[in-house]
C-alpha positions in Angstrom: 83.3 76.5 64.2 82.5 73.1 62.7 82.4 72.9 58.9 79.2 71.0 57.9 81.0 69.4 55.0 83.9 67.9 56.9 85.3 67.4 60.4 87.8 70.3 59.9 87.3 73.3 62.2 88.0 76.8 61.1 88.6 80.1 62.8 85.4 82.2 62.7 85.2 85.6 61.0 84.7 88.6 63.2 81.2 89.0 61.9 80.4 85.4 63.1 81.1 86.3 66.8 78.1 87.3 68.8 78.2 90.9 70.0 77.8 89.9 73.6 81.2 88.2 73.4 82.9 91.3 72.0 84.1 94.3 73.9 81.8 97.4 73.8 84.0 100.4 72.9 81.1 102.8 73.5 82.8 104.4 76.5 85.3 105.6 73.9 83.2 106.2 70.8 79.8 105.0 69.8 81.0 104.4 66.2 83.7 105.1 63.7 81.9 108.3 62.6 82.1 109.8 66.1 85.8 109.0 66.1 86.3 110.8 62.8 84.6 113.9 64.2 87.0 113.9 67.2 90.0 113.3 64.9 89.0 116.5 63.1 88.8 118.3 66.5 92.2 116.9 67.4 93.7 118.2 64.2 92.4 121.7 64.9 94.8 121.9 67.9 97.4 122.6 65.3 95.9 126.1 65.0 95.8 126.7 68.7 99.3 125.5 69.7 101.3 128.4 68.3 99.6 130.9 70.6 101.2 129.3 73.7 104.8 129.5 72.3 107.0 131.9 74.3 104.5 132.3 77.1 105.3 129.3 79.4 107.9 131.0 81.5 106.0 134.3 82.0 104.1 133.2 85.1 102.7 130.2 86.9 99.3 131.2 85.4 100.6 131.2 81.9 102.2 127.8 82.4 99.0 126.5 84.0 96.9 127.7 81.0 99.2 125.7 78.6 99.1 122.6 80.9 95.3 122.7 81.0 95.3 122.8 77.2 97.9 120.0 77.0 95.9 117.9 79.5 92.7 118.2 77.5 94.5 117.5 74.3 96.1 114.4 75.9 92.7 113.1 77.0 91.4 113.5 73.4 94.5 111.9 72.0 94.3 108.9 74.4 90.6 108.3 73.4 91.4 108.4 69.7 94.5 106.2 70.0 92.8 103.5 72.1 89.8 103.3 69.9 91.7 103.0 66.6 94.2 100.6 68.0 91.6 98.4 69.6 89.6 98.4 66.4 92.7 97.3 64.5 93.4 94.4 66.9 89.9 93.0 66.2 91.1 92.2 62.7 94.6 93.1 61.7 93.7 92.4 58.0 91.0 95.1 58.1 91.9 98.0 55.7 89.4 100.3 57.4 90.8 99.8 60.9 94.4 100.2 59.6 93.4 103.4 57.8 92.0 104.8 61.0 95.2 104.0 62.9 97.3 105.5 60.1 95.3 108.7 60.0 95.6 109.1 63.8 99.4 108.4 63.8 99.9 111.0 61.0 97.9 113.6 62.8 99.6 112.8 66.2 103.0 113.1 64.5 102.1 116.6 63.2 100.9 117.7 66.6 104.0 116.3 68.2 106.1 118.3 65.8 104.1 121.4 66.4 104.5 120.9 70.2 108.3 120.1 70.0 109.2 123.5 71.4 107.1 123.1 74.6 109.3 120.7 76.7 112.5 122.7 76.0 110.7 125.9 76.8 109.5 124.5 80.2 113.0 123.2 81.0 114.5 126.5 80.1 112.6 128.2 83.0 115.2 129.1 85.6 115.2 126.8 88.6 114.3 129.6 91.1 111.3 130.6 89.0 110.2 127.1 88.5 110.3 126.4 92.2 108.0 129.4 92.7 105.7 128.2 90.0 105.4 124.7 91.6 104.0 126.3 94.8 101.2 128.1 92.9 97.6 126.8 93.4 97.0 126.6 89.6 100.0 124.2 89.2 99.0 121.8 92.0 97.6 119.3 89.6 100.8 119.3 87.5 103.5 119.3 90.2 104.5 115.6 89.8 104.3 115.7 86.0 106.6 118.8 85.9 109.1 117.3 88.4 109.3 114.1 86.2 109.7 116.2 83.1 112.6 118.2 84.7 114.5 115.0 85.2 114.9 114.8 81.4 116.6 118.1 81.2 119.9 116.7 80.1 118.3 114.5 77.6 116.1 117.1 75.8 117.6 118.6 72.7 117.1 122.0 71.0 113.7 123.1 69.6 114.8 122.4 66.1 116.2 119.0 66.9 113.1 118.0 68.9 111.0 119.0 65.9 113.0 116.7 63.6 112.6 113.8 66.1 108.9 114.4 66.4 108.5 114.3 62.6 110.6 111.2 62.4 108.6 109.4 65.1 105.9 108.4 62.6 108.3 105.9 61.0 109.9 104.5 64.2 107.4 101.7 64.7 107.5 100.3 61.1 109.6 97.2 62.2 107.1 96.3 64.9 104.1 96.8 62.5 105.7 94.7 59.8 106.5 91.9 62.3 102.9 92.0 63.6 101.3 91.9 60.1 103.7 89.2 58.9 103.2 86.9 61.9 99.5 87.5 62.6 98.1 87.9 59.1 100.4 86.8 56.3 101.8 83.6 57.8 99.5 80.6 57.2 100.4 77.7 59.6 97.8 75.4 58.1 95.9 72.7 60.0 97.0 69.8 62.2 95.3 66.4 62.0 94.1 65.3 65.5 91.7 62.7 66.7 89.1 65.5 66.9 89.7 66.3 63.2 91.7 68.9 61.4 92.3 71.9 63.6 93.7 75.3 62.6 97.2 76.1 63.8 97.5 79.8 64.7 99.5 81.8 67.1 96.5 81.6 69.5 96.0 77.8 69.2 99.7 77.1 69.4 99.6 76.9 73.2 96.7 74.4 73.0 98.6 72.2 70.6 101.7 72.3 72.9 99.5 71.0 75.8 98.1 68.2 73.7 98.8 64.8 75.5 99.6 63.2 72.1 103.3 63.7 71.4 102.9 63.1 67.7 100.4 66.0 67.5 102.7 68.2 69.5 105.6 67.3 67.1 103.5 68.0 64.0 102.3 71.3 65.3 105.8 72.3 66.3 107.3 71.3 63.0 104.6 73.1 61.0 104.8 76.2 63.2 108.5 76.7 62.9 108.6 75.7 59.2 106.7 79.0 58.6 109.1 81.0 60.6 112.1 79.2 59.0 110.8 80.3 55.5 110.9 84.0 56.7 113.8 83.8 59.0 116.0 86.3 57.2 113.2 88.9 57.1 112.4 88.3 60.8 116.1 88.8 61.7 116.3 92.0 59.6 113.1 93.3 61.3 114.4 92.6 64.8 117.9 93.9 64.0 116.3 97.1 62.7 114.3 97.5 65.9 117.4 97.1 68.0 119.3 99.6 65.8 116.4 102.1 66.4 116.7 101.7 70.1 120.4 102.3 70.1 120.2 105.3 67.8 117.4 106.8 69.9 119.4 106.4 73.1 122.5 108.0 71.6 120.6 111.0 70.2 119.2 111.7 73.7 122.6 111.3 75.4 122.0 108.1 77.3 125.0 105.8 77.8 123.1 102.8 76.5 119.7 101.6 75.2 119.2 99.8 78.5 119.9 102.9 80.5 117.5 104.9 78.3 114.8 102.3 78.8 115.1 102.2 82.6 115.4 106.0 83.0 111.6 106.8 82.8 111.0 104.5 85.8 114.1 105.7 87.7 115.2 102.1 87.9 118.9 101.4 88.3 120.7 99.1 85.9 121.6 97.1 89.0 118.0 96.0 89.3 118.1 94.5 85.8 121.6 93.0 86.5 120.5 91.6 89.9 117.6 89.8 88.2 119.7 88.1 85.7 122.5 87.2 88.2 120.1 85.9 90.8 118.2 83.8 88.4 121.4 82.4 86.9 122.5 81.5 90.4 119.2 79.6 90.9 119.0 77.5 87.7 119.3 74.2 89.6 115.6 73.9 90.5 114.8 74.7 86.8 117.1 72.0 85.6 115.7 69.6 88.2 112.2 70.4 87.0 113.1 69.5 83.4 114.7 66.3 84.6 111.5 65.5 86.5 109.5 66.3 83.3 111.6 63.9 81.3 111.1 61.1 83.9 107.4 61.6 84.3 106.8 61.7 80.5 109.0 58.6 80.2 111.1 60.1 77.5 114.7 59.2 76.5 115.1 62.8 75.3 113.0 65.8 76.3 112.2 67.9 73.2 111.2 71.5 72.9 107.6 70.5 72.2 107.4 68.5 75.4 107.8 71.4 77.9 104.2 72.6 78.1 102.2 69.5 78.2 100.7 68.9 81.6 102.5 66.2 83.6 99.3 64.9 85.0 97.5 62.9 82.2 93.8 62.6 82.1 92.9 65.8 84.0 91.1 67.9 81.4 89.2 70.8 82.8 86.6 72.6 80.7 85.9 76.1 82.1 83.4 78.2 80.2 84.0 81.9 80.4 81.3 82.6 83.0 82.7 79.8 85.3 86.2 81.2 84.9 85.1 84.7 85.9 83.2 83.4 89.0 86.2 81.2 89.9 88.6 84.2 89.7 86.3 86.4 91.7 86.1 83.7 94.4 89.9 83.6 94.5 90.1 87.4 94.8 87.8 87.7 97.8 90.7 88.6 100.1 90.8 91.9 98.2 87.3 92.9 99.3 83.8 93.5 97.9 84.6 96.6 95.7 87.4 95.0 93.8 85.5 91.8 93.2 82.2 93.4 92.3 83.7 95.8 89.8 85.8 93.1 88.1 83.0 90.6 87.9 80.6 93.1 86.4 83.2 94.1 83.8 84.2 90.6 82.8 80.6 89.3 82.6 79.7 92.5 80.8 81.6 93.8 77.8 85.1 94.9 79.0 86.6 91.8 77.2 86.8 90.7 73.6 86.6 87.1 74.5 87.2 84.7 71.6 89.5 84.3 68.6 88.4 85.4 65.2 90.2 85.4 61.9 92.8 88.2 61.8 92.5 89.0 65.4 95.7 89.9 67.3 97.1 86.9 69.1 97.7 86.7 72.8 96.1 88.9 75.4 96.4 92.4 76.8 94.6 95.0 79.0 94.1 98.5 77.7 93.2 100.8 80.5 92.5 104.5 79.8 91.5 107.5 81.9 87.9 108.1 80.7 86.9 104.6 79.4 86.5 101.1 80.6 89.7 99.0 81.0 89.3 96.8 77.9 90.8 93.3 77.7 91.7 91.4 74.6 91.5 87.6 75.0 91.6 84.6 72.7 89.9 82.5 75.3 89.8 78.7 75.0 87.7 76.9 77.6 89.8 73.7 77.4 93.0 75.5 78.5 93.2 76.4 82.2 96.2 78.5 81.2 93.6 80.9 79.7 91.8 81.2 83.1 95.1 82.4 84.6 95.6 84.7 81.7 92.2 86.2 82.4 93.0 86.7 86.0 96.3 88.3 84.9 94.6 90.8 82.6 91.9 91.4 85.2 94.7 92.5 87.5 95.9 95.0 84.9 92.4 96.3 84.4 91.6 96.8 88.1 95.0 98.6 88.5 93.9 101.0 85.8 90.5 101.4 87.3 91.8 102.4 90.7 94.6 104.5 89.3 92.3 106.5 87.0 90.0 107.3 89.9 92.8 108.4 92.3 95.0 110.7 90.2 94.8 113.6 87.8 95.3 112.7 84.2 98.9 113.6 83.7 100.0 111.5 86.6 97.6 108.5 86.5 99.7 106.3 84.2 101.6 103.7 86.3 104.7 102.0 84.9 104.8 98.6 83.3 107.2 97.6 86.1 104.3 98.1 88.5 101.7 96.7 86.2 103.2 93.3 86.2 102.9 93.2 90.0 99.1 93.7 90.0 98.6 91.1 87.3 100.8 88.3 88.7 99.4 89.0 92.2 96.0 87.9 90.9 97.6 84.8 89.4 99.1 83.9 92.8 95.7 84.3 94.5 94.0 82.1 91.9 96.6 79.4 92.4 96.2 79.4 96.1 92.4 79.2 95.7 92.6 76.3 93.2 95.1 74.4 95.2 93.0 74.6 98.3 89.8 73.7 96.5 91.2 71.0 94.2 88.9 68.3 95.6 91.2 65.5 94.5 94.9 64.6 94.6 94.8 64.3 90.8 93.5 67.8 90.3 95.9 69.1 92.9 98.8 67.6 91.0 97.5 69.3 87.9 97.2 72.7 89.6 100.7 72.5 91.2 102.1 71.5 87.8 100.3 74.4 86.2 101.6 76.9 88.8 105.1 75.6 88.4 104.9 76.0 84.6 103.5 79.6 85.0 106.2 80.5 87.6 108.8 79.1 85.2 107.4 81.0 82.2 107.2 84.3 84.1 110.3 84.2 86.2 112.8 82.1 84.3 111.7 82.4 80.7 111.2 86.2 80.8 114.6 86.5 82.4 116.1 84.5 79.6 114.4 86.9 77.2 115.7 89.8 79.2 119.2 88.4 78.9 118.9 88.0 75.1 117.7 91.6 74.8 120.6 92.9 76.8 123.0 90.9 74.8 121.6 91.9 71.4 121.7 95.6 72.3 125.2 95.3 73.6 126.3 93.7 70.4 124.8 96.5 68.3 126.3 99.1 70.6 129.6 97.5 70.2 129.5 97.6 66.5 128.7 94.0 65.8 126.1 93.5 63.0 123.1 91.5 64.2 123.1 88.9 61.4 120.6 86.0 61.4 123.4 83.5 62.3 124.6 85.6 65.2 121.1 86.1 66.7 120.4 82.4 66.4 123.7 81.5 68.0 123.2 83.8 70.9 119.7 82.6 71.5 120.7 78.9 71.3 123.4 79.5 73.9 120.7 80.8 76.3 118.4 77.9 75.5 121.1 75.5 76.4 122.0 77.3 79.7 118.4 77.7 80.9 117.0 74.3 79.9 120.1 72.3 80.9 121.2 68.8 79.8 117.8 67.3 79.9 116.7 69.1 76.7 117.3 68.1 73.1 116.7 71.0 70.7 115.5 70.9 67.1 117.5 72.7 64.4 114.8 75.4 64.3 114.4 75.8 68.0 116.6 78.9 68.2 114.1 80.7 65.8 112.0 81.2 68.8 114.1 84.3 69.5 112.8 85.8 66.3 109.1 85.4 67.0 108.6 87.1 70.4 106.4 90.2 69.9 107.6 91.8 73.2 111.1 92.1 71.8 109.8 95.1 69.8 109.3 96.9 73.1 112.8 96.8 74.2 113.6 95.8 77.8 110.0 95.2 78.7 110.0 91.5 79.5 112.3 91.8 82.6 109.3 93.5 84.3 107.4 90.2 84.2 110.1 88.5 86.2 110.5 91.4 88.7 106.7 91.7 88.8 106.1 88.1 89.8 108.9 88.4 92.4 107.3 91.5 93.9 103.8 90.1 93.7 104.8 86.8 95.4 106.3 88.9 98.3 103.1 91.1 98.5 100.8 88.1 98.4 102.7 86.5 101.3 102.4 89.8 103.1 98.6 90.2 102.5 97.9 86.6 103.4 99.8 86.6 106.6 98.8 90.2 107.6 95.6 92.1 108.2 93.8 95.2 107.3 96.9 97.3 107.2 98.7 95.0 104.7 95.7 95.0 102.5 95.4 98.8 102.6 99.1 99.0 101.8 98.4 97.0 98.6 95.4 99.1 97.7 97.5 102.3 98.2 99.9 100.8 95.7 97.1 100.2 93.2 95.9 103.7 93.6 99.3 105.4 93.4 99.3 105.5 89.6 102.2 107.6 88.4 102.5 109.6 91.6 105.7 107.7 92.6 108.5 105.9 90.8 108.0 102.1 90.9 110.7 101.2 93.4 109.3 103.7 95.8 105.7 102.7 95.4 106.5 99.0 95.9 108.7 99.9 98.9 105.7 101.7 100.4 103.6 98.5 99.8 106.1 96.4 101.7 108.7 95.0 99.2 112.1 96.4 98.2 113.0 95.6 94.6 116.3 97.5 94.8 118.0 94.4 96.3 117.9 90.8 95.0 116.1 89.3 98.0 112.6 89.2 96.4 113.9 87.5 93.3 115.8 85.1 95.4 112.6 84.3 97.4 110.7 83.8 94.2 113.3 81.3 92.9 113.1 79.5 96.2 109.3 79.4 95.9 109.7 77.8 92.5 112.0 75.2 94.0 109.4 74.4 96.6 106.8 73.9 93.8 109.3 71.4 92.2 109.7 69.6 95.5 105.9 69.3 95.9 105.5 68.1 92.3 108.1 65.4 93.0 106.2 64.2 96.0 102.8 64.4 94.3 104.0 62.5 91.2 
């Protein structure tokens, strides 16, 4: 908000944001006091759990009694976790919110330790008896959950060992927490002088500065941004190295051949899917390099710099899109999905599903948090002068509607879909929004802008996330091979990837490879590849829905409703796309190539 004493703008405090622009967490808890009461109730489960021990294999009814208890405890746990975590993201410097999260994590760790016997006891039930149990009416709600659990039989340890791991789990996220606090709270990036005045540089405003048409502003923002990371580079490398080490240790403890194998196992995804993605994208780097050469020519630069890759190639097209206009535009674009989808999403986004705007201390970026009993909440740091944020809102809306359909179509213990599937629903919405905006551009200039924007988004989701995935694979392989992940090694590996993916058109700064130390998703190992596979699958499904009829749309809705009832490769295959082979990734790369072709003609 403007400072009356100067032309400098500051990031508002949480208290200065109007309530109508914040999410309403009332579908979780009306206030913190209500949460505290449920936390007490949750802790009381510690007294109930021991009564179930030794009973799970007695009969199907005994097993069902425990699963009923476990389901209800899970519902309570999810509510408590979501509320405290969402409150913390509102202001990561808030001691009160961090205390709530800490209290929940400590209680959950105790309950996890007290329940550590349960999974080994279920898996110790002889196969012939378990097969009989699975046919019992009381077990019907839990059949899929149990079958997925039994897949882990060779990776579950003894009761004593599981208890030790459960107790230890409380400290496993420390590297991620430290990274988040350091980068979102402690680092002060300062302000950047622009023709509009001094503007705050934050992790949320970073993207806006990188889109600024004034190259000098971009360079100043880039230099200031990475200066902060450079000052803490050794700490950041230690945090990431520690996170990778945790992944490797955890995989070894559970008898997985690698951290990658352990990460893919829950989704029943073959390592060949991960490998196919990297290989196929590597074989299709030519359109990416061609795009960067086009960017250098259009911007009339002798050397393309790292701070030149996000600025729109079409100067003079500045589109201001207030939140309400963005919501209505998105809903218009999504009309092929029918009235129910559009009406529910529109009501939620114009209501209080979303926490709309940036405030001091708020977590950067965006996410959707869908739970079984509550609204699917969305965190945004929306800027009305960045059309990128309109696409981000469509993306997060896709996640939220996926959660909405999934929760209404499945029992609790099988409603959670995988991240692999989640990134399909979100990027599907982005594809529909692009098609709508391109068709309704109204001018050649705006069409150029939209095609440029879509090419950039395709690039960031397909190519950039694959580069990230390749870095994660390499860093874990180095750790598993006994090579210490030093700052110099991490920077060297990341710089090699930058050179390969950006090609000869790019000139990097000395600090450019520090980008590999500032990516939050790296603290959720082997997550980012799902963005790239997701956009590949969503592009194929969008083509199918647009060229098909009612059956193709129903197939897509069956995918949204499937929740965790199938593994992702199977659920996508039922919807009409087979991600077990590289063809969808190849098609997505070709689609990006066509966008580059169109850009060359338009420009």
